[in-house]
N, C-alpha and C positions, 0 to 999 in steps of 0.2 A: 606424609606429614600428619601429625595428630595434635590435638589441642587438649590440654588437661583442664578440667573444670575445677576451679579454685576451691580447695577445701573438701572436695568430695571424693578424691581418689579415683574418679572416673575420667575417661578420655573420650572426646569426640573422634571417632575413627573415620567416618566418611559422611558426606552430604550428597544427596541426589535430589534434583528438582525437575519438575516438569511444568510447563505453562500451556494454557489452552485459551483460545479466543472465541470458540464457537459456543453456542447456547444449546441446552438440552431441555426439552419440554416433556412433561408427563402428566397424565391424568390418572395414573395408577394409584390405588389405595394401599399398595404394599411396595416395599422398597425395590427399585429397579436401578440397574447400572446406568450412570450417566456416560460411561465410556472414558471419563477423565481419570487417569491412573498414572502411577509411577512405580518402578521396580527397583529394588535394592537387593544386593547379595551380601548378607551379613558375614562378617569375618569370624564370628564366634557364635556358638549356640547359646551363650550366656548374655549376648548383647541385648540391649533394649533399643527399640526404634521409636523416636519421637516423630509422630506424624502430624504435620500442620497443613491446613488447607485454607484458601481464601477464594472468595468468589462473590456472587450476588444471587438473590432469589427474588422472584416476582410471583405473586398469586393473582389470578384473574377473577377469583370468586370471593365475594364478601362472606365472612363467616367460615372460611376454610382455614385449615392448618397445613402448613408446609413443613416438611421434615427432611433432614439430611443426616447421613451417617457415613462411616468409613468401613469398608470390608477389607479384610486380609484374605485373599482368595475367596472362598465361599463363607467365611466367618464374619458376621456382623460384630464389630468392636463396640458398638453402642447398645443402647436399650433396644430390645426386639420390636417395640412399638414406637417409641419416641426418638430413637436414634441418638445422635449427639447434639443436634441443634433443632429447635422447633420454633416456628413463628405462627402466631394466630393473626389472621387478616380480618379486621372488623370491616374493612373496605378493601379495595384493590391496594396491594402492598408491594413495594419494592424495597429491599433491604440488603445491606452487606451481610454476608454470611461467612463465618470462619469456624473451623473445627480444629481440635487438637486432642491427641491421646498418646499415651506411652504404651507401647506394645512389647511383648516378649515372645517373639515368634519361635524361639528354640530351634533354629535351623541355620545351615550355611548355604541353603539352596536359594535361588532367586525367589524373591517374595514380592508380590504385587499388591499394592494398596489402591483401592478404587473408591471414588465418591458415588454413593447411591442416594436417591431421593424418592419421595412420594408426596401425596397430597390427600386431604380428606374430601376435597371437592374442587371442581373447576380444573384449571390447568396451572401447574407450578412449573416455573422455568428456572433452571439453575444456570448461573453465569450468563446473565442477560447481556446481549450485545450493547455497547462496545466494551464490556468488561473484560479484563485480562485476569484469568484465574490461575492459581498455582497450587501445586502439591509439593511439599518439601519433606524429605525423609532424612532424619539425622540418626546415624548409628552411634550409640553410646556404649562404652564398655560396661559389661554387667558386673555385679558384685554380690 
């Protein structure tokens, strides 16, 4: 079954989702994998993949910046330094964190999208317990 997007001539071909309930903490100043991922096998090389994530972030250090991004395989889909979401903590900070991006993987092979995170200081925790995080992958016919 597919759903046509009104007025666009494009169709939603499939939806894949993954949820996670564990937390991932890092003190790394460069992006590291959280281990939270989802895999989709595009039906066409011209398809686009809408990648959506939701979770939460906590920083234990005042004056630190927490960042999150999405990788397709080994490719960072966000800015190489700032990623796709960035929070500055003037004091200890806990915040909801969501990211979204449209990707064109140009393949029909299984494709994995993973959340990565880093911090400029202290410890940053992605998906703080008892948060339920998720990754949703939506394949849209290309044009």
